[in-house]
C-alpha positions as CSV (number, residue, x, y, z in Angstrom):
1,Q,6.4,-17.9,7.5
2,V,4.3,-14.8,6.3
3,Q,6.4,-12.0,4.8
4,L,5.5,-8.8,3.3
5,V,8.2,-6.6,2.0
6,E,7.6,-2.8,0.9
7,S,9.8,-1.0,-1.6
8,G,9.7,2.0,-3.8
9,G,9.4,4.9,-1.3
10,G,11.7,7.8,-1.4
11,L,11.7,11.6,-1.5
12,V,9.3,13.5,-4.2
13,Q,8.5,16.9,-5.0
14,P,4.6,17.8,-4.8
15,G,3.1,16.9,-7.9
16,G,5.2,14.2,-8.5
17,S,4.7,10.3,-8.8
18,L,5.8,7.1,-6.7
19,R,5.0,3.4,-7.5
20,L,5.2,1.3,-3.9
21,S,5.6,-2.5,-4.5
22,C,4.6,-5.1,-1.7
23,A,6.2,-8.5,-2.3
24,A,4.3,-11.4,-0.4
25,S,5.4,-14.7,0.6
26,G,4.5,-17.6,3.1
27,F,0.7,-17.6,2.2
28,T,-1.6,-18.1,-0.9
29,F,-1.4,-14.7,-2.2
30,S,-4.1,-14.9,-4.8
31,M,-6.8,-16.0,-2.1
32,K,-6.2,-12.9,-0.1
33,S,-7.6,-9.5,-0.6
34,M,-4.6,-6.9,0.3
35,S,-4.4,-3.4,1.8
36,W,-2.2,-0.3,1.8
37,Y,-2.3,1.7,4.9
38,R,-0.1,4.7,5.9
39,Q,0.7,6.7,9.2
40,A,2.0,10.2,9.4
41,P,4.0,11.6,12.2
42,G,1.7,11.9,15.1
43,K,-1.3,10.5,13.5
44,E,-3.2,7.0,13.6
45,R,-2.3,4.7,11.0
46,E,-5.1,5.0,8.2
47,L,-6.5,2.5,5.2
48,V,-5.4,4.1,1.9
49,A,-6.6,1.5,-0.4
50,S,-7.9,-2.0,-0.6
51,I,-7.8,-4.8,-3.5
52,N,-9.9,-8.0,-3.8
53,R,-8.1,-11.3,-4.5
54,A,-8.8,-11.1,-8.1
55,G,-8.0,-7.7,-8.6
56,A,-11.5,-6.7,-9.9
57,S,-12.6,-4.7,-6.9
58,T,-10.5,-1.8,-5.3
59,D,-11.5,0.7,-2.8
60,Y,-9.9,4.0,-1.9
61,A,-9.8,6.5,0.9
62,D,-11.6,9.9,-0.2
63,S,-8.0,11.8,0.3
64,V,-6.6,9.5,-2.4
65,K,-9.2,8.9,-4.9
66,D,-8.3,9.9,-8.3
67,R,-4.5,10.2,-7.6
68,F,-3.6,6.7,-6.5
69,T,-4.1,3.3,-7.9
70,I,-3.8,-0.2,-6.2
71,S,-3.1,-3.1,-8.3
72,R,-1.7,-6.6,-8.2
73,D,0.0,-9.3,-10.1
74,N,-0.9,-12.7,-8.7
75,A,1.8,-14.4,-10.8
76,K,4.3,-12.3,-9.0
77,N,2.7,-12.4,-5.5
78,T,3.0,-8.6,-5.4
79,V,0.5,-5.6,-4.8
80,Y,1.4,-2.1,-6.0
81,L,0.3,1.4,-5.1
82,Q,0.8,3.7,-7.8
83,M,0.7,7.6,-6.3
84,N,0.1,10.4,-8.7
85,S,-0.2,14.0,-8.0
86,L,1.6,13.6,-4.5
87,K,0.9,16.2,-2.0
88,P,2.8,17.0,1.4
89,E,0.2,15.8,3.1
90,D,0.7,12.2,1.9
91,T,4.1,12.2,3.7
92,A,4.0,8.9,5.6
93,V,5.4,5.4,6.3
94,Y,3.2,3.2,4.0
95,Y,2.5,-0.3,5.1
96,C,1.2,-3.5,2.9
97,Y,-1.5,-5.5,5.2
98,Y,-3.3,-8.6,4.9
99,L,-5.9,-10.3,7.4
100,T,-6.1,-14.1,7.8
101,L,-9.4,-16.0,8.0
102,G,-8.4,-16.3,11.8
103,N,-8.2,-12.5,11.9
104,T,-4.6,-12.4,12.4
105,A,-3.1,-9.1,10.9
106,Y,0.3,-9.1,9.1
107,W,2.0,-6.0,8.2
108,G,5.0,-5.2,6.3
109,Q,7.9,-3.0,7.9
110,G,6.9,-0.1,5.9
111,T,8.4,2.3,3.5
112,Q,8.8,6.1,4.0
113,V,7.4,8.5,1.3
114,T,8.2,12.0,1.9
115,V,6.5,14.8,-0.5
116,S,8.7,17.9,-0.1
117,S,10.0,20.8,-2.2
C-alpha cells in the first residue's frame, strides 16, 4: 500500500533552516510528481512546492520563493524540502502529497515545523 512518511520537522529560531524528507513506498515514485503542503493552526492547507517526476521542473508558493527548495532522489524514493531563512509564519504541519492518475490523493502523516525564538 501507499505510504508517505515525513521527517525532519522541529523547533527552529527565526532565520534558521530545516530539511524535511518524505520517504515514499507502494507506488512507482519516479513516475509521479510530488508536492509539499502545509497547514497552520486555524488556516486551510496550502500548497508550498511541487516537483515533476524527473526533478527538472519545480513550482513554489510566492510566500516561500527564494527561501525553500524542493528536490527529489528517485533512487531513494524520497522528496525533500530545504527550508532556509525561516519565519514565524512558516510554522505549520508540513505534509507530503501525491495524486494518482485516477485522482486519488495520498497524504503523509505530517511533520510539525515551529519557528520561534
